[in-house]
N, C-alpha and C positions, 0 to 999 in steps of 0.2 A: 607462453600462454598468459593471457591477460585475465585479471580478476573479473568475473562476471557478477554484476551487482544489480539489485533493485533499489530504486530511490524511494525512500519513505516519504510519504506525503501526509501531512496533518490536515486532512480535509475538513475535520470538525473544528479546527482552531483551538483545540484543548491545550491549556497551559501545562498540563501534566504529561503531555506526550511530546515526543521528538518528531522531527521530520520537517521537510520543506513546507512552507505555506504555498498554496498553488501559484499565486502571483510571483513569489520569489523564485520558484522553480522555473517558471517561464523566463524570468530575467537571467537566471544562471545557466540555463540549458545549453546555450551556445558554448560557454566556457567549459562546462562539463563534457560536452561532446568533443572538445578540442584536446582533452587529456588523452595522450596517445596510448597509455597502458591500462585503460579502463574500458570495459565493455558493458555498456548500460543495456540491460535486457528487459527492463520493465519498471513497474511501480508497485508499491505496497502501501497499505494503510491498516490502521487498527481503529475502528470506530469507537465512540463512547460505549461503555458497558450498558446494556439494555436488557430488561426483563424479556421482551418479545423480540425475536429475530427480525421481524418486519421493520422495527425501528432503525435497523442498520442499513436498510435498502438505500436510503437517500445518499449515504456516504459512499456506498459501492457504486451507485450511478455516477456520483460526482467524480470518483477516481477514473472510471471507465471513460467518461466524457473528456476529462483532462488528458488521459492517454491519447484518445482519438485526436484531440486538438494539437497535442505536441507532435504526433506522427505527421499530421498535415503541415503544420507550420515549419517543422525542421526536416521534412522529407526523409523520414526514418521509420523504422519499425521498432515497436516496444511490445513484443509478443507475450510477455509475462505480466499477469496481474495477480498479486498475492493479497488476498482479502478474504476474510471469513475465518472464524475459529469454531470450536466445537459447538457453541450455542447458536451460531448464525450462518454456518457454511452453506446450507441449502439456498438461502437467499443470495449469498455471494456468488454461487455457481450460476444461478439464474441470471445474474447481472454481469457475468463474463469472467469470473475468477478462473485462473489456470492453476493456481496453487492455493491450498487452504492449510491452516494450522489446526490440527485436531489432537493435540497432545493430551488434553483432559479426557477425551473419549478413549484414548488408548491407555493412558497411565493413571487415570482417575484424578481426583482433586489433589492438589499439592498445597503444602503449607506456604502461605505467602510470607515473604520476607520484606521487612522495611529496609530500604536501601537509601541512604543519604548520598545524593550526588553533589 
């Protein structure tokens, strides 16, 4: 069984977030698909924190459109889109999310830790 993964895409270009820049992912996709023990199932993103959920829509649209372009260009399926968290998941679902992260809604606010990387 191969690891099933989602590729993280930094659609907002934030320096504090990880993930592929969209153009870099396009460049690297062929090499990623050639990895025999990896099963790429989709994409994920975390947009900039916003007061209003609607402010995240642009980033969700960008990820969905990137997914659609990659599927066409590389003749493949990327059925999973992980986008949206407790504060903006309804907008993410409207834009095609198949996975959402709602830990805060389930577990409540958690203490933030400062992590030096």
